[in-house]
N, C-alpha and C positions, 0 to 999 in steps of 0.2 A: 601515386605516391605523393604525399604531402612533403614539401621541402623541409629539410632539417633546419630548425631554428637555433639561434644563439641561446646559450644558457639564460635562464630567467633573470637572474641578478644583473648580468651584463646588459641585457636589453632594458631593464628598468632604469638602471643608472644612466644609460645613454638617453633614454627618453627624458629623464629629469634634467639632464644637462641641455638637451635641445630645446625643451619647452619652458623650463624654469618652474620651480616648485610653486611660486606665487601665482603664476598664470594658470597653472593646472588647478590649483585650489580654487581659483575664482570661477572655474567652469563647472562647479558642482550643481546639484539640483536636477530637476526633470529634464532640462534641455541638454544636460551633459550625457544623456543616454543616447549613444550614437551607434548606428549600424556598423560603421568602420571599426569601432572598438570591439563590438561583438564578434565581427568576422576575424579580427586579428587574434583575439583570445581563443576562439573556437578552432582556428587553424592549428593551434598548438594542442588544445585539449583533445581534439579528434584526429590528431596526426598519427601516422604509423609509429612514431617515436614512443607513444604511450601504450601501444600494443593492445588496445581495446579496454584498458582500465579495469581488468577483472579484479574481483575481491582477492586480497592477499597477494597481489602481484606488484612487480616493480613499477609497472605503468601507473597504477592508482597512486602509488607513492610519489611519483613525479607530478601527478596532477595535484596532490595535496600540497607539495612544496610550491608549485606555481601559484596556487590560491593564496597560500601563506605570504609569499613574497609581495603579491599585490596588496593584500590587506595591510601589511606593514608599511608599504610605501604610501598608502593613503591615510595612514594614522588611525586605522580601525583597531580598537582594543582587542587583545586576545580574550577569548571566552571559553577556552578549553580547560584542560587539567593543569594545575600548578603554574598558572600564569602563561600558558602557551596557547597556541591556536588549535591544538589537537586534543580531542577527547578520545581516550582508549575505549573501544567497544569490545567487550568480552563476549564471545560467542561460545556458549557452553554446550557440550554434549552430555546428556543426562540419562542415567539408568533409573528405572522406576520399580519400586516394590509397592504394589497396590493392596490396600485393605478396604477398598471402597465397596459399598453396598447400596442397594436400593430396596427399601421396604414398601411393600404394597399392602394396603388395607382395603378389602372389598367386603362390604356388608358385614362388618364386624370380624371377619376372618383375616389373619395377617400372615404374610410370607416374606422372608428376607432372601434376596438374591445377591450373592457375592460376585465380584468381578471375576470373570472366567467360568462362572457357574450359573448360566442363565442370562447373564449380561456381560457386555464388554465396555469398559470405560476407557477413554483416551489415555494414553501414557502420560500426556501432560494434562492432568485434570485440574491444575491450579492448586490454590492453597486449601488447607484442611478447613472444612466447614460442614454444617448440617443445614439442609434446605427441605422444609416441609411445605406441601401444597395440596390443597383439597379442591382445587379447580383443575379438572383434567378434561381436555378437549380432544376427541378424535377428529382429525382434520382430513380424512380421506388419504389422498396421495401427498398432502402437505405441500402442494405446489400452487403458486400463483404465476401464470403466464398470460397477462392480459392481451398481449399481441397475438396470442393463439386462441383467444376467447375461452381461456380456461382459468378459473379462479376458485381454488378450494376455500380460501379465507374470506371470500366475499360475504359481508354481513356478520362475520365472526369477530369478536373482540377477545384476543387471547393474551392481552397484557396481564401479566401476573399469573398466568396459568401455565400448566405443563401441556405441551403439545405432543400428541401421538400420531404417527403416520405409518402407512404401510405401502408396499409396492415399489421396490427399488427401480423397476423398469419404467414406472410412470404409467399414465393412462394411454390407452390405445389411440393411435392417430396423431400423436404429438409430433409436430414437424421437427426434423433434425435440428433446425436452427434453435429450437427452444429446449432441446434435450440436455444441454449443458446446465440448465437451471436445476436439474435433478441432483447435481452434486453439491448444491448450496442450500438444501432445504432446512437443515438445522440452524445454520447461520441466519437464514432469512427469518426463521421463527424467533430466535433469541435477539438478534441485533435490530432488525427492522420492526418486528411486531412486538418486541419486548416480552416475549414469553420467558418464564423463569427457567425452563428446561425443555428439552426436546428428545424424544425417543423414537427410533426407527428400527427396521429389521436389519438382519445381516445382509451385507451387500452381495448381490449376485455377480459383482465385478471383481471379487477378490478382496484381500485386505481383511479388515475386521477391527483393527485398533483405530476406530473412528477418531477424527481430528477435531481440534477446536473449531466449532462452528460449521463444519462441513458435513457432508453425508457420511453415515457410518461406512467405514472402509476407505475413507480418504485421510491423508495425513494431516497432522495439525499444522496450522498456519505457522510459518517460520521454520518448519522442518524441511529436510532435503526433498521430501516428496512433493511439496508444492513450492519448491524454491523459486519458481518464476511466478510471482504475483505482481508483475510489473504494472505500472500505469502506462497507458490507460487500458490495458487488457487486450487479450487476443482471443480468437475463436478456437484455437487448437486445444486439444485435451490437456496439454501441459503447457499453457501459454508462456513463452519467454523463458522457460526453464533451460539452463545450460545443459548441454548434452553430456558433459563430463564435470567432475569436481572443479570448483574455482581454481584458477591458476595459483599454484603454491600451496593449496590446501593439503595438509597431511592426511593420509588415508587411515581410517580407523583400522585397528588390528595390526599395524606395522610397529614392531619393536625397534629400538635404536640402541646401538653400542652394547648389545647383549641384554638389554633391559626387557621387561615383559611387554607384550603387545598392548596397544591401546584398546580397551574394550569397545565394542561397537555400541554406540549410545542408542537408546530407544527413541529419543527425539533431540532436536537441537533448538536452542532458543537464546534470546538475549534478554528476555524479560524476567522480572522477579518471579521466583517459583512459588511465592505465597500470594500471587495475584488471584483474586476470586474470578472464576470462569463459570458461566452458566453451564450446568451439567448437560452434556449431550451423550446419550447412551445408545449402544446397539444392543438389541434384545433378541433372545431366541424364542422358539415356539412356546416353551413351558412358561415363560414370563407372560407372553401375550395371552395364552390360554387362561391363566389365572386373572390377569388384568380385565379381560373381557367376559369373565364368567357370569356376571350379572348384567351384561350390556344388552341393549335392544337387539343387537345382531352379534352372534357368537363369533369367536375368532376363526374357527374352521371355515365358516362361510365367507368371512371377510378375506381370509387368505386365498380362498378359491377364486374370489372375484378379482383380487389384486394380481394373482398369477395369470389370470385371463385378460388383464388390463381393462377390465370392465369398470363402469362407473361405481364409485364407492360412496356410501352414505357418510354424513357428518353428524356427530351427536356428542353431547356432554356425557361423561362417564359419571353418573350420579352415584354418590356414596362411596367414591374412591378417594383415597388419600395416598400420596406418594411421599416418601422421605428419602432424600438422597444424602447419604453419608460419604462425603468426599474425604478420603483419607489415604494419602499416598506419601511414601517416603522417597526422596530424591537423592541421588548420588551423582555429583559431577565427576565425569570420567575423562573429559577432554576440554581444553580451553584454547580457543584461537583468538588472536588479537587483530583488530582492524581499527581504523581511525575515522571519526568525524572531524570536520574542520569547522570551528566556531569563532565568529567575530561579533563584536558589539560596538554600536555607535551610541554613545550616551545621549539621552535627551536633555532638553534645556530647562524643564520645569523642576524646581527643587523637590516636589512631592511626586509628580507623575513619572519622573525618570526612573523610579524604582519599579515601574511596570514596563511591559515589552510588547511590541508588535514583532512577531517572528516571521521570518522569510526562509523558505526552504527549497531545496532541490537535491537530487542524488547525483553524485559525481562518478559513480561506478558504472560500468557496462559489462559485457559478457566475455571480453578477452579475444583470444585468437585460437585458431585450430593448430594443434601440434602435428596432426596427421598430414599426409600427403595426398595428392590426386591419384586415384586409382581407376583403372578401366573396369567397368562392370558391364553386364548384359544390357543395362539401361543407359550406358554411356558413362562418361567420366564422372566421378563422385569425389568430393573432398571428405576424407575420413577425419573424425574428430571435430566435425563442424559445430560451432557454438550457436547456430541459429540457421535461418534460411540462407541458402547459397545462391545468390543471383550472379555472381562473378566467380567462375570456377578457379581462376588463378590468384584470387585474393584471399589470404589466410587471416586477415585482421578485420574484426568487427569494430569499426571506429566509433559508432554511437554518436554521430554528430547531432542528430535530433534527440535521441534517447540516451542519456539526458544531457548531452553536451550543451544543448540549447538552454536548458535550465541552469546548468553550472555557470555559464558565462552571463546569463541574465542576472544571476545573483551577484556576480562580480560588479556588473553595471549598477545594480541597486546599492550595493555597499559603497561604491565610489560616489554615487550621486548624493547619498545621505551624509557620508563622511566629509565631503568637500563642499556641500551646499548648506542651506538653512537647516538648523537642527529643530525637529519637532519637539513637542513637549515630552513625549514618552521616548524611551530608549528603543533601539532597533536591534533585534537579534538575528543573525544570519547563520544558518546551519547547513553545511554541505554534508548530506547524509551518505554514509557508505552502505553497501550491501542491500540496496533496494531490490536489485534483481534476484537476490537470494532470499527474499521474504521480508522486506522492510526492516532489515536488521538495524541499521543506524538510527532510524527514527524511533523504532520501538525501544531501543536502548536509551536514547535521549529522553523519551517520555517517562521512562521508569527511573532513570538516573540523570536528571537534568543538572546542568552546570549552573543554572540560576533557578530560583524557586519556580516550580511549574505553575503554581497558582497566580503568578504575576504575569503570565502571558495572557493577553487579552484577546488576541487573534493570531492565527497562523495562516500565511499565504504560501501555497505550494505551487511550484512550477515544474512541469514535466512534459516535454515534447511540445514546444510552441513554435517550432521553426519551419513547419511545412503547412500545406493545405491538406485537408482531409481527403484521402484517396486521390491526391494530386489534382483535384478539380479546381479549375480556374474560378468557378462560382464561389469557392470558399475563400477567396483572396482577402476578404475583410472579416472573416468569422473566427471567433474564439469560443470555446466551450467551457464556461465556468461550472464547477460542480460543487455542491454542498453549501452554497452561499446563504441559503434560507433555512437550512435544516436545524441549526442550533440557535441562530440569531437572525430574526427578521430585519433588525436594524442594520446588521452587516450587509445583507442583501441590498437594502436601500442605499447604503454608502457606495457599493459597487456601481449600482445603476446611476447614481448621481455623478460619480467620478467619470464614468464613460460619457454621459450626456454633456459634461462640461469640457470634454476634450476637443481640441481643434478639429479632429476628424474622428468621430466616434466609431468604434467597432460594432459589428453585429454580434450580440451576445446570444448564443444559442444554448438553451438549457436542456437539450435532449438527453444528455448523459447524466443529468441530475434526476431523471425520472426513475421512480422506484422499479419500473418495469425494464430498465436498461439491461439488456442481455449480458453486458460485460461487467455489470456491477462495479463500475469504475470508482464509485465513492469509497469502496473498501480496499482499493488496489494500488494506492500510492501512499507516499509518506504522510500526507495530511491526515490520514485516518488514525495514525498513532496519536495525534493531538486531539482529534475529534473524540476518540475513545476516552479521553480524560475530560471531556466536556468543554473543550476549547472551541469557540467558533472558528471555522476554517473556510477558505476558498481555494479550490484547486483549478488552476489554469492549464488548459491543454488545447491543442488544435486537432487532436485525433490521430488515427492510424493512417498509414499509407503503404504502398507496396514495398518499401525499404525497411519497415518495422522489424527489428531484430534480424535484419539481413546484413550481409557484408558489403552492401552498397549504400548504407546510411552515411552519406559523405557530406562534407562541408559545401561542395559545389551545388548541392540541391537545396540549401537553406534559403528561405525567403527573408532576407535580413530587414528589409523595409517593414514588412508586416510584423516581424519579430520585435523590432524596435518599438513599434506602437503598442504592442502587448505589454512589453516591459514597462513602458511609460504608464499604462493603465494600472499595472501592479503598483508602481511607485505612487501614483495619485491615490489609489485606494488605501495603501498603507499609510500615507501621509495624513489622510483624513482621519483614520482611526487613531493615529499617534497624536493627533492634536485635539481629540475629543476630551471634554472635561470628565467623562465617565467611560467605563468599559462598555462595549456593545452589549445590549441586554440579551440575556440568554433565555428565550422563551420556549425553546425546544419544541417547536410546532412540526418539525419534520419537513420532508420535501413537498413543496406545493408547486414550484415552477418545474416544468418538465418538457416532454416531447412537444407539446403544443405551444410552448412559450418561447418566443424570440423577441429580443429587443433590437429592432432594426436600426442601422445607422441612418443619420439624416443626410 
């Protein structure tokens, strides 16, 4: 049990009286980032008093107030709604009426398949639009798993093409470690390989209303079904997903004071409903039979091979044209409110201060178990657990590393910039809510920013930097940057230079930036909401450990000396970008540093 702390405002006033505002202000800049401050702040943020900081809970409200009070004390400008530090995040539940179709033209013959009649379109299909493509590529199982020596896309360029794949169970002999990649084949094709659309068969695992970017039969990103897409990812089937609704979340279908019940939404999102989304379609046999009617190998033979998990051929479907008519009407049936916390430190250059270097972390976690310990045939169990239970008597998931470490790191950065030398550009600090429920806060901010989104030149995200990966002593000097080279090669060079110039450089291991990374970390924390807008990003993490999403992720296990050095590296990187006379060039060359790339400390 963490000791009960005095109310935030009382402690801040006492600190100012004891130290003096002038002396505190003089201590800004890189050297003001101290482990003792990080520990003090984290001891509150990850205390039992905040009850695990679940979305829509009292605890996350207390965390927001704590952050606000510190920003105010340091002179950080409010960057939220109506002159406040808070941005209201509207989490909407939506019902869909779909009129979407896919028209297939094969050798001069045309057939149109409607949603629900030969095809199934995700309930969140994005904004209305029409997409035609005459480059159609059958990619076998549509799977790349280089670590398992299996690559369907080797030698194929599907940029601008529609990708077709079969075999929900994947190829025979695929190690269980790599089977999780089967659920991300649509997203891999559209996001990483830049296909314009992806079509797969009905899932043998149930479902059918395929989601945005996932395998048919998986829910859309940001929906309750994959509510746990936390950073930096986990191996479980539903990594990090809370086992019950977020604390305080109203249940769909419940009426109040005699009113009608709230309809059950088809999906939940925070993003604009008119956002264009690459079409990802689930198709039935009739669709595939017509699609492959003039192909080198007919569908019946391909299906038989796929069902047997035998090797599948790859070939272009010559003379085939697909037209996706995305046409859905959306009705918002539920709105829940959450809060991002936003602060700004204004830059010093008269022109460049209109542009921003953004820093982010998520300040939510998964809450606490409402249920009690019960005896079962397998021993005592905690009912209503919010994640792994490593301590049976502890009902609170404190989230010290995930992402208490990022939350207080952002406080240290805001203080250092506010009380130290001001760089040319302005600094934007966003504590995102609802990351554990599907990147809700960052997705909302990216679609509804409180400053013009095109003025953000770089976003630096921090999630879980307080531990050693797998608790290994050999990881004591290592941090895992992700995404640094994907959009801007120049940004990657800035990170490398900042680390090299540090008094004690860290070991930068780029393993998690590798396209073959099983966890697909690049897509699974708040930085991706900015990267999806074309903004160069770097994600800083130290990886998973045995207490990830367990009720034993406690302050006592945080490596504060290491964490301090990582925060200082983020500061140095951000300061260098903020003082550039130009924005980091966006050459969009994709990931080049990866598993075999490590910049060792000297």
